[in-house]
C-alpha positions as CSV (number, residue, x, y, z in Angstrom):
1,M,153.5,101.9,115.3
2,S,150.5,104.0,114.1
3,E,149.5,103.9,110.5
4,N,148.4,106.9,108.6
5,K,145.0,106.3,107.0
6,E,145.9,108.4,104.0
7,H,148.8,106.2,103.0
8,A,147.3,102.9,104.0
9,L,147.5,100.2,101.4
10,H,144.3,99.1,99.8
11,I,144.0,95.4,99.4
12,V,142.3,94.4,96.2
13,S,140.5,91.1,96.0
14,P,141.8,88.5,93.5
15,R,138.3,88.3,92.1
16,I,138.6,91.9,90.9
17,Y,141.9,91.1,89.2
18,V,140.4,88.0,87.5
19,T,137.3,90.0,86.4
20,I,139.5,92.8,84.9
21,F,141.7,90.2,83.2
22,A,138.6,88.6,81.7
23,L,137.3,92.0,80.5
24,L,140.7,92.7,78.9
25,L,140.5,89.3,77.1
26,V,137.0,90.1,75.9
27,G,138.3,93.5,74.7
28,T,141.1,91.8,72.8
29,A,138.6,89.4,71.2
30,I,136.4,92.4,70.2
31,T,139.4,94.2,68.7
32,I,140.3,91.1,66.7
33,W,136.7,90.7,65.5
34,A,136.4,94.4,64.6
35,S,139.6,94.2,62.5
36,Y,137.9,91.7,60.2
37,V,134.7,93.7,59.8
38,D,134.8,96.5,57.2
39,L,133.1,99.5,58.7
40,G,134.9,102.1,56.5
41,V,135.8,105.2,58.3
42,L,134.6,103.9,61.6
43,N,137.3,101.1,61.9
44,P,140.0,103.3,63.5
45,I,137.4,105.0,65.7
46,I,136.1,101.7,67.0
47,A,139.7,100.4,67.5
48,L,140.8,103.5,69.4
49,G,137.6,103.3,71.5
50,I,138.3,99.7,72.5
51,A,142.0,100.5,73.2
52,C,141.1,103.5,75.4
53,S,138.7,101.4,77.4
54,K,141.2,98.7,77.9
55,A,143.9,101.3,78.9
56,T,141.5,102.8,81.4
57,L,140.9,99.4,83.0
58,V,144.7,98.8,83.3
59,V,145.4,102.3,84.7
60,L,142.5,102.2,87.2
61,F,142.9,98.6,88.6
62,F,146.4,97.2,87.8
63,M,148.1,100.6,88.5
64,H,145.8,101.1,91.6
65,V,144.8,104.6,90.5
66,K,141.2,104.0,91.5
67,Y,142.3,103.6,95.1
68,A,145.1,106.3,95.0
69,T,145.1,109.8,96.5
70,K,143.6,112.8,94.9
71,L,147.1,114.1,94.0
72,T,147.8,111.0,92.0
73,K,144.5,111.3,90.2
74,L,145.2,114.9,89.5
75,T,148.6,114.0,88.1
76,I,147.1,111.4,85.8
77,F,144.4,113.9,84.6
78,A,147.0,116.6,84.0
79,G,149.0,114.2,81.8
80,L,146.0,113.2,79.8
81,F,145.0,116.8,79.4
82,L,148.4,117.7,78.1
83,F,148.4,114.7,75.8
84,M,145.0,115.7,74.3
85,A,146.1,119.3,73.9
86,L,149.2,118.2,72.0
87,V,147.2,115.9,69.8
88,G,144.6,118.6,69.2
89,M,147.3,121.1,68.2
90,T,148.9,118.5,65.9
91,L,145.6,117.7,64.2
92,S,144.7,121.4,63.8
93,D,148.0,121.9,62.0
94,Y,147.5,118.8,59.8
95,I,143.9,119.7,58.9
96,S,144.7,123.4,58.1
97,R,147.4,122.6,55.6
98,A,146.5,123.0,51.9
99,W,147.8,119.6,50.7
100,G,148.2,119.3,47.0
101,S,147.4,123.0,46.3
102,W,150.9,123.8,45.0
């Protein structure tokens, strides 16, 4: 039986899984530490930055997107683009409202 190279499974080393798990634990520890530090307006920005980096690690390695086809990567990118467009439209509506001017 011949195997198509495009659909061949990529075997990931357990060392990579352990490394990513350790990075996620470090990210969780940094998130907990940052929750106790008062940085004013930067607190949610830092928390979201840490959460996005952890989510990126999960998607790339545990969901095997790093080793996936270009179509899978395009689908992920299209979903992220649509999500960011919807968040941007929601924020533009929220910011443009005249709260308390009535």
